[in-house]
N, C-alpha and C positions, 0 to 999 in steps of 0.2 A: 226634698231628700236630706237625709242626715249626712254628716261628713263621713261616717263610717261605711255607708253604702257606697258613696261616691269613691272613696279610697279603694274599696274592694273591686269596684268596676275598673277603675284604672290599672289595677294590678293584673286583671285578667285580659287586658288587651293584648292581642297577639298570640294568646295561648292556642287558639283554634288553628292558626297558621302553622305553628310549630307541630301541633298533633297531626295536622294533615301532611306536613313534610315527612314525619316519621312513618305514617301509615302509607303514604303514597310509595315509598321505597319498597315496602313489602308487596304492595299490589303490583307494582311494576315487575318485580322479580317473579312473582306468581304468574302474571300474564305472559312474560317471556318464556317461562318453563312450560306453560300450556301450549303456546305456539310451537315451540321446538318439539315437544312430545307428539303434537298432531302431525307435524311435518315428518317426523321419523316413523310414526306409525303408518302414515301414507306410503312411505318408501318401502316399509316392511310388507305391506299388502301388495305393492307392485312386484317385489321379488317373489313372493309366494305364488302370485299369478304367473309370473315369467317361468318359475320352475315347473309349474303344472303344464303350462303350454309346451315347454321344452320336452317334458316326458311324453306328452301326447304325440309330439312329432317324432321323437326318437323311437317310440313304440311301433311306428310304422316302418322302421328299418331304414330311415334316411341317413344320409351322410352327416357326420358330426359338424364338419365344415368350420366356418369363421363367422364372426359377428358381421363382417362386411357382406356376406352372402345371404340375402333374405330367404333363399330356398333351403339353406342348411338348418340344422337343429339350433346351433349357437346363434345363427341369424334370427330364427323365430324367437328365441329366448330374449334377445335384445330388443327385438321389435315388440314384444309383449309388455315391455316395461318403458313406455315413452316418457313417463314422468320422472325418471331418475336423471339427476344432474349431479355429477357427470354420468354419462351413459355407461352401461356394462361393457367390459372388455373381455377378450378371450380368456384370459387367465383367471377371471372371476366366475367362470362357468365350468363345471366338471361334469363329464358324462361317463357313466360306468355301467357295464352289463353285470347283472347278478343272476343267481338261480334261486328262485323261491319255490318250494314244494315241487321240485322237478320242473318247473316252468321257467323259461327265460323271461327276465324282466330288465328293464333299464331304469337307472336312477339318474336324475339330473339334480345337481347340487349347485346352488348360486350363493355366492358370498359377496357382500357389498358393505362398504363403509359409508354410512350416512353422515354427511358433514354437519358440523355444529355451526349455525349461522347467527345465533343469537348471542351477542357478546357476553352478557351476564351468565348464561348457561355454560358457555365455554370456560369462564373463569372458575365456576363452582365445580363443574364436573372434571374439568382438565382433559387433556387429550385432544386429538384432532377430530374425533367422530365416534359414532357408535357402530359396533360391528353387528351387522345383520346377516342371517343366513337362513336358507330354506332348501328343502330337498323334497322331491317328488318321486315316486316309483310306480311304474305301470308295467303291466305284462306286454310282451312283444307279440304283435299279432302275426 
């Protein structure tokens, strides 16, 4: 081999490692964002299901109650969202009666703050979590 080819090879040594280091930072940030989004979306689906379940129980005319009572509406809402950590509290669940087209209906509204557990996402987005909310309305039987 000629000296020019050998010199070019020596100058390229370590370039792949530097390129990998730059690209790996972007890949790690992308991966942590995907994981955080998946977890937040899972929690959103949990509160949507919990609001529907609470509206179903409230439409039967049951007592609003508390999260600690599994036979009450709020207890059913909390029980319908077992994947939430921290669990739902009484002040995150709202129950109201409305009239729709002359019919009595009940609305269950659930608010939840999904925590940010991925450190890079917390630094980029800022804040302590994502505010999630869902509401469901059903006719009272």
